Residue, then its C-alpha position, 0 to 999 in steps of 0.5 A: m371476687t370483685r366487690r364495692v359497697l357504694p352509698y345509694g341515697p340516704g337509706g341504702w347501699l349498692v354492692e357491685l359484684d362479679e356477675n356470677d356472685v350476684i344470686g348467692f350474695a343476694a341470698a346471703a344478704r336476705a338471710i342477714a338477721h338485722w333489725g335495720l335491713a329492709e329490702v334486697v334487690p338483685g340486678a345484673r351485676t349489683v345488689l341494692v340493699r335498702v336500710a330502714e333505719p339510718g342508724a344501721l347504715e354503717e353497721i350493715a355496710a360493714i356486714l356487706a363488705e365481709l358477707v360470703p355468698q351462699p354457693g349452691s343455695a342461691t335458688t329458693a324452693r320455688a320452681v316454675e314450669i313454663p309450657v312453650d310452643y317453639d314457633g317464634a318468629d326468629l327461630e329459623a334465624v337463630a338456628a342459622a346463626t348457631d348452625m343448628s336445626t330449629a328442632e335442636v334450638a328448641e331441644r337445647h333451650a328446653a334442656s336447661t334449668y334456669t334461675c331468675a337472676f333479677c327482674g327489670f325492664a317491665p313488671g314481671f320480666a324475669y332475666l333467666v340465667g342458665l341458657d346453653p352457651a351455644l345459644h348465646l346471641p347478641r340482641r337483634a340489630t333492630p328491635r321490634t316496636r311490639v313483642p306480644a305477651g308470652a313471647v319466649a326469647i333469648a339474648a346474650e346469656y339470658s332467656a325470658v318470657y315477655p309478661s306483657a306486650s312491649p317493644g323488645g330486641w330479643h330473639l323470639i323462639g316461641h310463645s307461652t300461654l302462662a301468665l308471668w304477671d298478674p296483678m290480681r294474684e297474691r304474688a303478681a310475679l310468677v317468677e321472682p329472683g331465685t326462682s328455678v324455671r324449666f321450659v316444657p315443650v308443647g305442640r308441634 
């Protein structure tokens, strides 16, 4: 496992990791019982660890350098089912690019169990890992200026649901009416790092 623990401003450490280690490392970091640990934020290949007390910086760095990821226990107890209608604007193009029918694209996408690896880009935008390798495609050559909220999309090894209308370069394969981001909820983000996700086909 590749690991580098780098200073991140006056109150944190940025841990660079192999991609497959991020979720388990973040879970292990959250489990550290240390008075100085304030926050753990996973990214695609990094985990940011924010330290509340400057006096704990070096001690926590030493812990992070030796920390063992939690294999098989990276996901939380939370699980979310997302209803999806596979009617996306790029569904036929994805089917052609992967040498499948549109029905097979939908079937393969819905067959996987996903895990939220990290959130970014926009509030509530969850990067979900677990996409069938047969559906791995690079981002669109030309991004859209507006992707509607609820669009179910894929790009590279990720799947996601756009929580709000925004520009985007992912392939749109369906849509969901489930609100992924609602600031009026107690937990605004329906899907958070570690959440298990299943897509449930509806309609058609």
